[in-house]
Every structure is written in C-alpha cells, then in structure tokens.
C-alpha positions in Angstrom: -11.6 9.9 11.7 -10.5 7.2 14.1 -7.2 7.5 15.9 -5.6 10.2 13.7 -4.8 13.6 15.0 -6.3 16.0 12.4 -4.0 19.0 11.8 -6.1 20.8 9.2 -5.8 20.4 5.4 -2.8 20.1 3.1 -2.1 19.6 -0.6 -1.1 16.1 -1.8 2.4 16.3 -3.4 1.5 13.8 -6.1 -2.0 14.8 -7.1 -2.2 18.4 -6.1 -5.6 17.7 -4.4 -6.5 19.0 -1.0 -6.4 16.3 1.6 -6.8 16.0 5.4 -3.5 16.7 7.2 -2.5 14.2 9.9 0.8 13.2 11.4 0.8 10.0 9.3 -0.1 12.0 6.2 2.9 14.3 6.7 5.1 11.2 6.7 3.4 9.9 3.5 4.0 13.3 1.8 7.7 13.1 2.8 7.9 9.6 1.2 6.3 10.9 -2.0 8.7 13.8 -2.2 11.6 11.3 -1.5 10.4 9.1 -4.3 10.5 12.0 -6.8 13.5 13.9 -5.6 15.9 11.1 -4.6 14.6 8.0 -6.4 13.9 9.4 -9.8 10.2 8.6 -10.2 8.0 11.1 -11.9 4.7 12.1 -10.2 2.9 10.3 -13.1 4.5 7.0 -12.1 3.3 7.2 -8.6 -0.4 6.5 -7.8 -1.2 7.4 -4.2 -4.1 6.0 -2.0 -5.1 3.0 -4.1 -8.2 1.5 -2.8 -8.6 -2.3 -2.6 -12.1 -3.8 -2.0 -12.3 -6.7 0.4 -15.1 -9.1 1.3 -14.8 -11.6 4.1 -17.4 -13.5 6.1 -20.4 -11.2 5.4 -18.4 -8.0 5.8 -16.9 -5.6 3.3 -14.0 -3.3 3.7 -11.8 -1.0 1.7 -8.1 -1.1 2.4 -5.8 1.7 1.1 -2.4 1.1 -0.4 -0.2 4.2 0.1 1.7 4.1 -3.2 1.6 2.0 -6.4 4.8 2.7 -8.5 4.4 2.2 -12.2 7.0 1.5 -14.9 5.6 1.9 -18.5 2.1 2.0 -17.1 2.3 -1.2 -15.1 2.6 -1.4 -11.3 6.0 -2.8 -10.4 6.4 -1.8 -6.8 4.0 -1.1 -3.9 4.8 1.0 -0.8 2.9 0.7 2.4 3.4 3.1 5.3 2.7 2.2 8.9 4.0 3.7 12.1 6.0 1.6 14.4 7.2 -2.0 13.7 7.6 -2.8 10.0 8.4 -6.5 10.5 4.8 -7.2 11.7 3.5 -5.7 8.5 5.5 -7.8 6.0 2.6 -10.2 5.3 0.0 -7.6 4.7 2.3 -5.6 2.4 2.8 -8.8 0.4 -1.0 -9.2 0.2 -1.3 -5.6 -1.1 1.2 -6.5 -3.8 -0.8 -9.5 -4.8 -4.2 -7.7 -4.9 -3.5 -4.2 -6.3 -3.5 -5.6 -9.9 -4.4 -8.8 -11.7 -0.7 -9.8 -11.6 1.7 -10.2 -8.7 3.6 -6.9 -8.3 7.3 -8.0 -8.0 8.5 -5.6 -5.3 6.7 -4.6 -2.0 8.1 -2.1 0.5 6.9 -1.5 4.0 8.2 1.6 5.8 7.5 3.6 8.9 9.1 6.7 7.4 12.4 6.0 9.2 13.2 2.5 8.2 12.1 0.2 5.4 12.1 -3.4 4.4 12.1 -4.2 0.6 10.4 -7.5 -0.1 10.4 -9.9 -3.0 6.6 -10.5 -3.4 7.0 -14.0 -5.0 9.1 -15.4 -2.1 8.1 -13.0 0.7 11.8 -12.6 1.6 13.5 -9.4 2.6 15.9 -8.4 -0.3 17.1 -5.2 1.3 16.6 -2.9 4.3 16.8 0.8 5.0 14.7 3.7 3.6 17.7 4.8 1.5 17.6 1.3 -0.2 14.1 1.6 -1.5 14.7 1.0 -5.2 15.2 4.0 -7.5 13.5 4.0 -10.8 16.7 2.7 -12.5 17.3 0.0 -9.9 13.6 -1.1 -10.0 13.9 -1.5 -13.8 17.0 -3.7 -13.2 15.3 -5.7 -10.5 12.3 -6.6 -12.7 14.1 -7.0 -16.0 14.4 -10.8 -15.7 11.1 -11.3 -13.9 8.2 -13.2 -15.3 5.1 -11.2 -14.3 2.4 -13.8 -13.5 -1.3 -13.4 -12.9 -2.7 -14.4 -9.6 -5.3 -17.2 -9.7 -8.7 -16.2 -8.3 -8.7 -18.7 -5.4 -5.2 -17.4 -4.4 -6.5 -13.8 -4.6 -9.4 -14.7 -2.3 -6.8 -16.0 0.3 -4.9 -12.8 0.0 -8.0 -10.8 0.5 -8.8 -12.6 3.7 -5.2 -12.1 4.9 -5.3 -8.4 4.2 -8.8 -8.0 5.7 -7.6 -9.6 9.0 -4.4 -7.6 9.2 -6.1 -4.3 8.5 -9.0 -5.0 10.8 -6.5 -5.7 13.6 -4.4 -2.6 12.7 -7.4 -0.3 12.7 -9.3 -1.9 15.7 -12.2 -2.4 13.3 -13.1 1.3 13.4 -13.6 3.5 10.4 -11.0 6.0 9.4 -9.5 7.3 6.2 -7.5 4.1 5.6 -9.9 1.3 6.5 -13.6 0.7 7.2 -15.6 -2.5 7.8 -19.2 -2.5 6.8 -21.5 -5.5 7.4 -23.0 -6.5 4.1 -26.5 -6.7 5.7 -26.1 -3.1 7.0 -25.1 -1.9 3.6 -28.1 -3.4 1.9 -30.4 -2.0 4.5 -29.1 1.5 3.9 -29.7 1.4 0.1 
C-alpha cells in the first residue's frame, strides 16, 4: 500500500463500489461530491480512477487519473488530485489530458483538495485558479464550444508517456501503491 494510511473501507461516491479508505481517498470523495452537488455534473459523466498504461526503458507502469469528466460521452476535462504543491504537478496533469483518450482533452485541473489550477491543455497555461473556479458543467460546455478537438500523433503520445512515467515515478518513490506501480518487463515475462 505504499505511503498511504489505511483507514478501513468506504464506498466510492461515483461507482458505489467498496474501496480502500485513506486520507487521500477521503479528499477524492469530497471532490467527487463537489463535482455533482456544486458543479452540476451527473455521476454518469464522471469516470473515476482511469488507468493509463505506460512503458518506458524496459519498465511498465500503470498511472491512475482521478477523474475523467465527460460531456456527451467524450472526455472534456481531467482532474488530478495530489497533496501539497499543485504547481509542481502542472506538467504531469497536462500529460494525463493528452493520454487518457486518443484526442487532447481540452481542460486539465490539478487540485490538492484546497486549491486548484485550471489548465488549457493545448497551451499548458493556467486559465483560472481556485477550487471554486473548477468549471461547472455549463461553463465547461462554453469553454469547449469553439475548440477544435485534435488527435494526438503517436510520437507525441510516446513523449507524453515518458513525461508522465517520470513524474509519477518521482511522486511515488518508485514503490507500488494503489496509484502507481513500476514493473520491469523482464520480471513480468518471468512471472508468466
């Protein structure tokens, strides 16, 4: 379980499934309730714990995006939670937005549960700050209304995978937990 303090089990607000209860998970659950109660998203528009497979230099890892927000079935915003500094997580959050689907998700949000930075994925720039300014369903639709949604070229996806791999490996000290785990490809093939 890595560095997380396990507090027992709880029910995921979005899926209704039983999950491990940690301090970080409690904040994620508050964010999920906030998105539904205050920002107008339905539970069906929020996909929690989206796994992204990464391969880099003979190692494989799975990174977990906290929330993919969908409008009309397409992911239009990603939200990544991380305790502490959010500025240091801008680039990895952009990478999540460029890897979670074949196209570049327009809006990326990084939050520590207290503060948030809302990022334009195409430019990487901060377009707003503050958890209260995370786009509502209505404002997200307005933000994306004039956007051209473009696919990410495969070589650019590979660069984003490497960026995300490195950021997440540093974040998690290369240990396995419920959010990230590195497996050497040779170890994986030996265990099969």
